[in-house]
C-alpha positions in Angstrom: 3.6 -3.8 6.6 0.5 -4.3 4.5 -0.8 -7.8 4.6 -1.5 -7.6 0.8 2.2 -6.8 0.1 3.3 -9.8 2.1 0.9 -12.0 0.3 2.2 -10.8 -3.0 5.8 -11.4 -1.9 5.0 -14.9 -0.8 3.1 -15.6 -4.1 6.0 -14.3 -6.1 8.6 -16.4 -4.3 6.5 -19.6 -4.3 5.1 -19.0 -7.8 1.7 -19.9 -6.5 -1.4 -18.1 -5.4 -1.7 -17.9 -1.6 -3.9 -16.4 1.0 -3.8 -16.2 4.8 -5.2 -19.8 5.1 -2.6 -21.4 2.8 -0.6 -24.2 4.4 2.9 -25.3 3.3 1.6 -28.8 2.6 -0.9 -27.3 0.0 1.8 -25.7 -2.1 3.9 -28.2 -4.1 6.6 -25.6 -4.8 7.0 -24.8 -1.1 10.0 -27.1 -0.5 13.0 -26.6 1.8 14.8 -24.4 -0.6 11.8 -22.1 -1.3 11.2 -22.0 2.5 14.7 -20.4 3.0 14.2 -18.1 0.0 10.9 -17.0 1.3 12.3 -16.2 4.7 15.2 -14.2 3.2 12.9 -12.3 0.8 10.5 -11.4 3.6 13.4 -10.3 5.9 14.9 -8.1 3.2 11.7 -6.6 1.9 10.1 -5.8 5.2 13.1 -5.1 7.3 12.5 -7.8 9.9 14.7 -10.6 11.2 12.9 -13.9 11.9 14.8 -15.8 14.6 16.3 -19.0 13.2 14.7 -21.1 15.9 11.3 -20.0 14.6 11.9 -20.9 11.0 10.9 -24.6 11.3 7.5 -23.5 12.8 6.5 -21.7 9.7 4.0 -24.2 8.2 1.5 -21.7 6.8 1.1 -18.2 5.5 -0.7 -17.2 8.7 2.2 -18.2 10.9 4.6 -16.2 8.7 2.3 -13.2 8.9 2.2 -13.4 12.7 6.0 -13.6 12.9 6.4 -10.6 10.7 4.0 -8.6 12.8 5.7 -9.7 16.0 9.1 -8.7 14.6 7.9 -5.3 13.4 6.8 -4.7 17.0 
């Protein structure tokens, strides 16, 4: 996984510019529906499976990046 590819994917789903420091609260389009769409897109595109119990913890791009890295092992 390239971090830049993940950032582009997140930006495309949220229709907003993001970086590693972007918080969910800072992106108006990052609502509950976009949250699920984002998880699904990341899982499909990067071949990872984010545990459902971890999904509510994702409150920033950096947390999502760490979860992807952990799942890639």
